[in-house]
C-alpha positions as CSV (number, residue, x, y, z in Angstrom):
1,V,33.6,5.0,113.6
2,S,36.9,3.0,113.4
3,G,36.1,1.3,110.1
4,S,33.4,1.8,107.4
5,A,30.1,3.6,108.0
6,H,26.8,3.2,106.1
7,F,23.9,5.5,106.2
8,D,20.6,4.8,104.4
9,G,19.6,8.4,104.7
10,T,21.3,11.8,104.4
11,V,24.3,12.9,106.6
12,F,24.0,16.6,107.6
13,A,27.2,18.2,109.0
14,N,28.7,21.8,109.4
15,G,31.9,20.5,108.3
16,I,33.4,17.2,107.2
17,T,37.1,16.5,106.9
18,L,38.3,13.4,105.1
19,L,41.7,12.2,105.6
20,N,41.8,9.7,102.7
21,S,39.1,9.4,100.0
22,M,35.6,9.9,99.5
23,E,33.1,8.3,97.3
24,A,29.6,9.5,96.8
25,D,26.8,9.8,94.5
26,T,25.9,13.4,95.6
27,I,27.9,15.9,97.5
28,K,26.2,18.9,99.0
29,G,28.2,21.7,100.9
30,A,25.9,23.6,103.3
31,D,28.6,25.9,104.3
32,M,31.9,24.4,103.5
33,M,33.3,20.8,102.5
34,E,37.1,20.4,102.8
35,V,39.0,17.7,101.4
36,N,42.5,17.0,102.4
37,G,42.8,20.5,103.8
38,N,43.3,21.8,100.2
39,L,39.9,21.5,98.1
40,E,37.1,23.4,99.4
41,L,33.5,23.6,98.5
42,T,31.3,26.6,99.8
43,A,27.7,27.3,99.6
44,G,25.6,30.2,100.3
45,V,26.6,33.5,98.6
46,L,30.0,32.3,97.3
47,N,29.3,28.9,95.8
48,E,33.0,28.3,94.9
49,V,35.1,25.3,94.3
50,Y,38.8,26.1,94.9
51,T,42.1,25.0,96.0
52,K,44.1,26.7,98.7
53,T,47.3,25.8,96.9
54,G,48.2,24.5,93.4
55,D,45.9,24.2,90.4
56,L,42.5,22.8,90.1
57,R,42.3,20.2,87.4
58,L,39.7,17.8,86.1
59,Q,40.7,14.6,84.4
60,S,38.9,11.7,83.0
61,H,40.7,9.3,85.5
62,Y,43.4,9.6,88.1
63,G,47.1,9.8,87.1
64,I,49.5,12.4,85.7
65,N,49.1,10.9,82.3
66,G,45.4,10.9,82.3
67,N,43.2,12.7,79.7
68,L,43.2,16.3,81.2
69,L,39.8,18.0,80.8
70,L,40.2,21.3,82.5
71,A,42.9,23.1,84.4
72,T,42.7,26.5,86.2
73,G,46.0,27.9,87.3
74,T,46.6,30.1,90.3
75,T,47.3,33.0,88.0
76,G,43.6,33.0,86.8
77,N,44.3,31.3,83.5
78,V,42.1,28.4,82.3
79,G,43.4,25.6,80.2
80,I,41.6,23.0,78.2
81,G,43.6,19.9,77.4
82,I,46.8,21.6,78.8
83,Y,48.3,21.4,82.3
84,S,49.8,24.8,82.5
85,P,47.7,27.4,80.8
86,Q,49.7,30.5,79.7
87,Y,46.7,32.6,78.6
88,K,43.3,33.4,80.1
89,L,41.9,30.7,77.9
90,D,44.5,28.1,76.5
91,V,43.2,25.4,74.3
92,N,45.3,22.5,73.3
93,G,43.4,21.3,70.1
94,E,40.6,22.7,67.9
95,V,37.7,24.8,69.1
96,R,34.2,24.6,67.8
97,V,31.8,27.5,68.5
98,N,28.1,27.4,67.6
99,G,27.6,31.2,68.4
100,S,29.8,34.3,68.0
101,I,33.3,35.0,69.1
102,R,33.7,38.6,70.3
103,V,37.4,39.7,70.5
104,Q,39.5,42.9,70.1
105,R,42.4,41.2,68.3
106,I,43.3,37.7,67.0
107,R,47.0,37.1,66.9
108,A,48.7,34.0,65.7
109,L,51.3,32.2,67.6
110,P,54.9,32.6,66.3
111,G,55.2,30.8,62.9
112,D,51.6,30.0,62.6
113,T,48.8,31.4,60.4
114,V,46.5,34.1,61.6
115,I,43.3,32.7,60.3
116,M,42.6,29.5,58.1
117,F,39.3,29.4,56.4
118,G,37.7,26.2,54.8
119,D,34.3,26.7,53.3
120,S,33.6,29.8,55.1
121,T,32.9,33.4,54.3
122,I,34.5,36.6,55.8
123,M,32.0,39.1,56.8
124,M,32.9,42.5,58.4
125,T,30.2,44.6,59.8
126,T,32.2,47.1,61.9
127,T,32.2,50.8,61.1
128,T,35.7,50.7,59.6
129,N,35.7,47.5,57.5
130,K,39.5,47.4,57.1
131,I,41.9,44.8,56.5
132,Y,45.5,46.2,56.8
133,H,49.0,45.5,57.6
134,S,50.7,46.6,60.9
135,N,54.2,45.3,60.4
136,T,56.9,47.9,61.2
137,N,59.4,45.8,59.4
138,V,60.6,48.0,56.4
139,N,60.9,44.9,54.1
140,F,57.3,43.7,54.9
141,R,55.0,46.6,55.0
142,G,52.4,45.3,52.5
143,M,49.9,42.5,52.5
144,A,50.0,39.1,50.7
145,I,47.1,36.9,50.0
146,G,47.6,33.4,48.6
147,N,50.2,31.0,49.5
148,A,53.7,31.2,51.2
149,S,55.2,32.4,48.0
150,A,53.2,35.7,47.7
151,N,54.9,38.5,49.4
152,G,54.2,42.2,49.8
153,K,57.2,44.3,50.7
154,G,56.2,47.6,49.5
155,L,54.4,50.1,51.7
156,N,50.6,49.7,51.5
157,S,51.1,47.2,48.6
158,V,49.1,44.1,48.1
159,A,50.2,40.8,46.4
160,I,47.4,38.3,45.6
161,G,48.3,34.9,44.1
162,N,51.2,32.5,43.8
163,R,54.8,33.2,43.3
164,I,54.2,37.1,43.1
165,L,55.6,40.1,45.1
166,T,55.8,43.7,45.4
167,T,59.3,45.1,46.2
168,E,60.2,47.9,48.6
169,N,59.9,50.3,45.6
170,A,56.3,49.4,44.8
171,T,54.6,51.6,47.4
172,N,50.7,51.8,47.1
173,S,50.9,49.1,44.3
174,L,48.9,45.8,43.5
175,V,50.0,42.7,41.8
176,I,47.5,39.9,41.0
177,G,48.1,36.4,39.4
178,S,50.9,33.9,39.3
179,G,54.5,33.9,38.3
180,G,56.2,31.4,36.1
181,Q,59.6,29.9,36.8
182,T,60.5,33.3,38.1
183,Y,58.3,35.6,40.2
184,L,55.8,38.1,38.8
185,T,57.4,41.1,40.4
186,N,55.7,44.5,40.8
187,D,58.7,47.1,41.2
188,I,56.7,50.3,40.3
189,A,54.9,52.5,42.6
190,N,51.4,53.4,42.4
191,C,50.3,50.8,39.8
192,L,48.5,47.5,39.0
193,M,50.0,44.5,37.4
194,V,48.0,41.4,36.4
195,G,49.5,38.3,34.9
196,F,49.4,34.5,35.0
197,N,52.2,31.9,34.6
198,S,54.8,34.4,33.6
199,N,57.2,36.8,35.0
200,I,55.8,39.8,33.0
201,P,52.3,41.2,33.3
202,T,49.6,40.8,30.7
203,L,47.9,43.9,31.9
204,F,49.5,47.1,33.5
205,V,47.7,50.1,34.9
206,G,50.2,53.0,35.5
207,T,50.4,55.8,37.9
208,S,48.5,59.2,37.3
209,A,50.0,62.5,37.7
210,G,47.5,63.5,40.3
211,D,43.9,64.6,40.6
212,N,41.9,64.8,37.3
213,T,44.5,62.7,35.5
214,T,44.6,59.1,34.6
215,G,47.5,56.6,34.1
216,Y,48.5,54.9,31.0
217,I,47.3,51.4,30.3
218,G,49.6,48.7,28.9
219,V,48.9,45.2,27.4
220,A,51.9,42.9,27.5
221,T,54.0,46.0,28.5
222,A,54.7,47.6,31.8
223,S,56.0,50.9,30.1
224,P,53.2,52.3,28.0
225,L,54.0,55.5,26.1
226,S,50.4,56.4,25.4
227,D,46.9,56.2,27.1
228,F,46.7,52.6,25.8
229,Q,49.5,50.6,24.4
230,V,49.7,47.0,23.2
231,I,53.1,45.2,23.2
232,E,56.5,46.9,23.1
233,G,59.1,47.6,20.4
234,I,58.2,47.8,16.8
235,K,55.2,45.5,17.2
236,R,53.4,48.0,19.4
237,V,50.1,49.6,18.9
238,N,49.2,52.9,20.7
239,I,45.8,54.5,21.3
240,G,46.0,58.0,22.9
241,A,45.0,61.7,22.9
242,G,47.1,63.9,20.7
243,P,49.2,66.8,22.3
244,N,49.0,70.3,21.4
245,W,47.4,71.2,18.0
246,N,48.4,67.9,16.0
247,A,45.6,65.5,17.0
248,L,42.5,65.1,19.1
249,G,43.2,61.4,19.3
250,Y,45.2,58.8,17.4
251,I,46.1,55.0,16.8
252,G,49.7,54.4,16.2
253,F,51.3,51.3,14.7
254,N,54.8,51.4,16.2
255,A,54.2,55.1,16.5
256,D,53.3,57.7,19.2
257,L,53.0,61.3,19.7
258,N,55.7,63.0,21.8
259,S,53.8,64.8,24.7
260,S,56.0,67.9,24.6
261,S,57.1,68.3,20.9
262,A,54.1,66.7,19.3
263,D,56.4,64.9,17.0
264,M,55.4,61.6,15.5
265,H,57.8,58.9,17.0
266,T,58.6,55.5,15.8
267,T,60.8,52.9,17.4
268,G,63.8,51.3,15.7
269,N,65.0,47.8,16.4
270,G,68.4,48.0,14.5
271,V,66.9,46.9,11.2
272,T,63.7,49.0,10.6
273,N,62.0,52.0,12.1
274,T,58.9,52.3,10.0
275,G,55.5,53.4,11.6
276,G,52.1,54.5,10.7
277,M,49.4,56.5,12.5
278,I,45.7,57.3,12.0
279,S,44.8,60.6,13.8
280,L,41.9,62.9,14.2
281,A,42.9,66.4,13.4
282,S,41.3,69.6,15.1
283,D,39.7,70.3,11.7
284,G,37.7,67.2,11.7
285,S,39.7,65.2,9.3
286,L,41.0,61.6,9.7
287,R,44.7,61.6,8.7
288,F,46.8,58.6,7.7
289,N,50.5,59.1,8.2
290,I,53.2,56.5,7.2
291,L,57.0,56.9,7.8
292,P,58.9,54.6,5.6
293,S,62.0,52.9,7.2
294,T,65.1,55.1,7.2
295,G,67.3,52.6,9.1
296,G,67.6,51.0,12.6
297,S,67.2,53.8,15.1
298,D,64.2,55.6,16.1
299,Q,62.9,58.4,13.9
300,L,60.7,61.5,14.5
301,Q,58.6,63.5,12.1
302,N,58.2,67.1,13.1
303,P,54.7,68.5,13.7
304,T,54.6,70.5,10.4
305,L,55.3,67.4,8.3
306,F,53.0,65.3,10.4
307,A,50.1,67.7,9.9
308,D,50.7,68.5,6.1
309,G,52.4,65.4,5.1
310,A,49.7,62.9,5.6
311,Q,49.3,60.3,2.8
312,M,45.4,60.5,3.1
313,R,43.1,62.8,4.8
314,I,39.2,61.8,5.2
315,Y,37.0,64.7,5.7
316,S,33.2,64.8,6.2
317,S,32.7,66.0,2.7
318,H,35.6,64.6,0.5
319,I,38.8,62.6,0.6
320,E,42.4,63.8,-0.3
321,I,45.0,61.3,-1.3
322,G,48.7,62.2,-1.6
323,Q,51.1,64.5,0.2
324,G,50.3,68.2,-0.6
325,R,47.1,69.6,-1.7
326,I,46.3,70.1,-5.4
327,G,43.7,72.5,-7.1
328,T,43.2,74.7,-4.2
329,S,42.5,77.7,-6.6
330,S,40.1,75.8,-8.6
331,P,36.3,76.2,-8.2
332,Y,36.0,72.5,-8.0
333,Y,38.1,72.5,-4.9
334,N,35.4,73.7,-2.5
335,D,32.6,72.5,-4.7
336,P,30.4,70.2,-2.6
337,G,30.2,67.8,-5.5
338,T,34.0,67.2,-5.3
339,K,34.4,64.0,-3.2
340,L,37.9,62.8,-4.1
341,M,41.1,64.7,-4.8
342,V,44.3,62.8,-5.6
343,A,47.8,64.5,-5.7
344,G,49.5,62.1,-8.1
345,R,48.8,59.5,-10.7
346,I,45.7,57.1,-10.7
347,M,46.4,53.7,-12.2
348,C,43.6,51.1,-12.6
349,Q,42.5,48.4,-15.1
350,D,39.0,50.0,-15.6
351,L,37.3,53.2,-14.9
352,I,33.5,53.8,-15.3
353,V,32.3,57.4,-15.4
354,S,28.7,57.8,-15.0
355,I,27.5,60.5,-17.5
356,V,23.8,61.6,-17.5
357,D,23.7,63.6,-20.7
358,W,25.3,61.9,-23.6
359,Q,25.6,63.9,-26.9
360,D,23.4,61.8,-29.3
361,E,21.4,65.0,-29.8
362,V,24.0,66.0,-32.5
363,F,22.4,63.5,-34.8
364,D,18.9,65.1,-34.3
365,S,17.6,67.0,-37.3
366,T,17.2,70.1,-35.3
367,Y,20.8,70.2,-34.3
368,N,22.5,73.4,-35.3
369,L,25.8,72.4,-36.9
370,M,28.2,75.2,-37.4
371,P,29.3,75.4,-40.9
372,M,32.9,74.3,-41.6
373,D,33.9,77.7,-42.7
374,S,32.7,79.1,-39.4
375,V,34.7,76.5,-37.5
376,H,37.7,77.3,-39.6
377,L,37.4,80.9,-38.7
378,Y,36.7,80.2,-35.0
379,I,39.9,78.0,-34.7
380,Q,42.0,80.7,-36.4
381,T,40.6,83.4,-34.0
382,N,40.6,81.5,-30.7
383,G,43.0,78.6,-31.1
384,H,40.9,75.8,-30.0
385,L,37.5,74.1,-31.0
386,P,34.2,75.8,-30.5
387,G,32.6,74.7,-27.3
388,V,35.9,73.3,-25.8
389,P,37.7,75.1,-22.8
390,A,40.9,76.9,-23.6
391,E,44.2,75.7,-22.3
392,K,44.6,78.3,-19.7
393,I,41.2,77.4,-18.2
394,I,42.2,73.7,-18.0
395,E,45.5,74.5,-16.4
396,A,43.9,76.7,-13.8
397,E,40.7,74.8,-13.0
398,G,41.4,71.3,-14.2
399,M,39.2,69.2,-16.5
400,S,36.0,67.1,-15.9
401,V,36.4,63.8,-17.3
402,A,32.7,63.5,-17.8
403,Q,32.4,66.9,-19.4
404,T,35.4,66.3,-21.6
405,A,34.2,62.9,-22.7
406,Q,30.8,64.6,-23.6
407,L,32.6,67.4,-25.4
408,Q,34.9,64.8,-27.3
409,Q,31.9,62.7,-28.2
410,A,30.1,65.8,-29.6
411,K,33.0,66.8,-31.6
412,I,33.3,63.2,-32.9
413,E,29.6,63.2,-33.9
414,E,30.0,66.6,-35.4
415,M,33.1,65.4,-37.5
416,M,31.0,62.4,-38.6
417,L,28.3,64.9,-39.9
418,Y,31.1,66.9,-41.7
419,I,32.4,63.7,-43.1
420,L,28.9,62.7,-44.3
421,Q,28.5,66.2,-45.7
422,L,31.8,65.9,-47.7
423,N,30.7,62.4,-48.9
424,E,27.5,63.8,-50.3
425,R,29.5,66.6,-52.0
426,M,32.0,64.1,-53.4
427,K,29.3,61.8,-54.6
428,A,27.7,64.8,-56.3
429,L,31.0,65.8,-58.0
430,E,31.6,62.3,-59.1
431,A,28.0,62.2,-60.8
432,E,28.7,65.6,-62.4
433,N,32.0,64.4,-63.6
434,A,30.6,61.2,-65.1
435,K,28.0,63.4,-67.0
436,L,30.8,65.5,-68.3
437,K,32.8,62.6,-69.5
438,A,29.8,61.0,-71.1
439,A,28.9,64.3,-73.0
440,G,32.6,64.8,-74.2
441,G,32.6,61.2,-75.6
442,K,29.6,62.0,-77.8
């Protein structure tokens, strides 16, 4: 037909060659349809649409500047929204998937981000469940989670937050939080640092010596000297286990126990080096040691002084106050009734002693008052009052304030009875003298 041809029905042909263009509502290829000797449609077993040369592209309308929908390259790559796909699937734009994406590896383009999550959740259900680095660069062998200012340089280290990093020295370490004007930096291996809006950590967990050991914990310090330390310098507080025989555990105020020599150590700041410690001794006592300031440098107290020179010891049975023990030979020392021992003077505004048996029975009519001549003879023989301990006993055993008060009260009351006896005798003599005067006057 030289010109246009119109068919009301269907055209059946083994092959159709179009030299210019074709417009159709439906195209069916029984065996093959060839367009311009390049585009071919096959039916039967193959069911292919392909080009003999060049790419197969689908566009919304004709023209090189048209909206490209799909392009398949001769290399087997498929592109969506891109003319020359470089990968098996190359998409220029965002991708939305309603189902699962199954891949062996996700790799970001140079300078891009691996994964960006919005309101989503990460779920891992593989047998390994690992997120780890694979960077062979010695300066970046850790992981960083946060923004661009987070950096993990230490081998197997992790930095989580903002303006934080682990250095090359901080292998197997972790830093969490945010830096201030300068970075929160972890430069210590095998440890944890946590801090916010500062370049120093608020919490530090140090390395252990190996299996069955634990590291030191520091608050506001990255160099704790004991199991638990708060702050550095002369303001520090230590909590730890005591070495050797000195202490089962202790709390030190600017003081710690040296792990090798068991000395009590305090830190000096150039002006003062005082310190104090509360420790639990192996004998079960709670000891209080205070080192007065001797100057500006650090000072030590040797183990002997630390053990025996405590200012106070609290036992389950009694309390001892003062350096050095007193009355160890006294029967009162190990007496369960002895609750407080003081090596030194006690000063107070008032002292109440509870006494059960006061000595008012001296005034009873049945009380056996020793005659004064017998008292005189007893004093000449023994050198002290009857019923009162001798000096050598007091010096050896001490004296009971309650018993002494009782004895003294009894002696005061006895003296009152003797005075009353003397008063009666004096009255009798005065009466007799009056009679004699009256008789002589007659």
